[in-house]
C-alpha positions in Angstrom: 22.1 -5.6 5.8 19.1 -6.6 3.8 17.5 -10.0 4.2 16.5 -9.8 0.5 20.1 -10.2 -0.7 22.9 -12.5 0.4 25.8 -10.8 2.1 29.2 -11.1 0.5 30.1 -13.5 3.3 27.1 -15.7 2.5 28.0 -15.7 -1.2 31.5 -16.8 -0.3 30.1 -19.6 1.9 27.8 -20.9 -0.8 30.5 -20.8 -3.6 33.4 -21.8 -1.4 35.4 -19.0 -3.2 36.6 -15.5 -2.1 37.4 -13.9 -5.4 34.4 -12.5 -7.4 35.4 -14.1 -10.7 35.7 -17.5 -9.0 32.3 -17.0 -7.4 30.8 -16.1 -10.8 32.1 -19.4 -12.3 30.6 -21.4 -9.4 27.2 -19.6 -9.6 27.1 -20.2 -13.4 27.9 -23.9 -12.8 25.1 -24.1 -10.2 22.8 -22.2 -12.6 22.0 -19.6 -10.0 21.1 -16.2 -11.4 22.9 -13.1 -10.1 23.9 -9.6 -11.1 27.3 -8.0 -10.9 27.8 -4.6 -9.3 30.1 -2.0 -10.9 32.7 -2.8 -8.2 32.6 -6.5 -9.3 30.8 -7.8 -6.2 27.8 -10.1 -6.8 24.1 -9.5 -6.0 22.3 -12.8 -5.3 18.7 -12.9 -4.1 18.1 -15.0 -1.0 14.8 -16.3 -2.4 16.6 -17.8 -5.5 19.1 -19.6 -3.3 16.3 -21.0 -1.1 14.4 -22.2 -4.1 17.4 -23.8 -5.8 18.6 -25.5 -2.6 15.1 -26.8 -1.8 14.4 -24.6 1.3 11.5 -22.8 -0.2 8.6 -24.1 -2.4 9.0 -23.4 -6.1 6.3 -21.3 -7.7 3.4 -23.6 -8.7 1.1 -22.9 -11.5 -2.4 -22.4 -10.3 -4.8 -24.9 -11.7 -8.6 -24.6 -11.8 -10.5 -27.2 -9.9 -11.1 -30.3 -11.9 -14.5 -32.0 -12.1 -14.6 -35.7 -13.1 -16.5 -36.3 -16.3 -18.7 -39.2 -15.0 -19.7 -37.1 -12.0 -20.4 -34.0 -14.2 -22.6 -36.1 -16.4 -24.6 -37.2 -13.4 -25.1 -33.7 -12.3 -26.2 -32.5 -15.7 -28.7 -35.4 -16.0 -30.2 -34.6 -12.6 -30.6 -30.9 -13.6 -32.5 -31.8 -16.8 -35.0 -34.1 -15.0 
């Protein structure tokens, strides 16, 4: 069993449903992305569930360090003198 993917038992626990079609409806309602295998079973990434349920931090956009304008002006004035 891979820890990357949820097991069929875990998908059933999260959705509260045993049948694949019912699980699909619940996952659509929860807006959780998944893929369907040729046999009808579902592939759900563990990381997606953790993010959606709040157990893992969502990806944050990296921001550059900010410099306050008054402080930057002071630094520039000191460099010119």
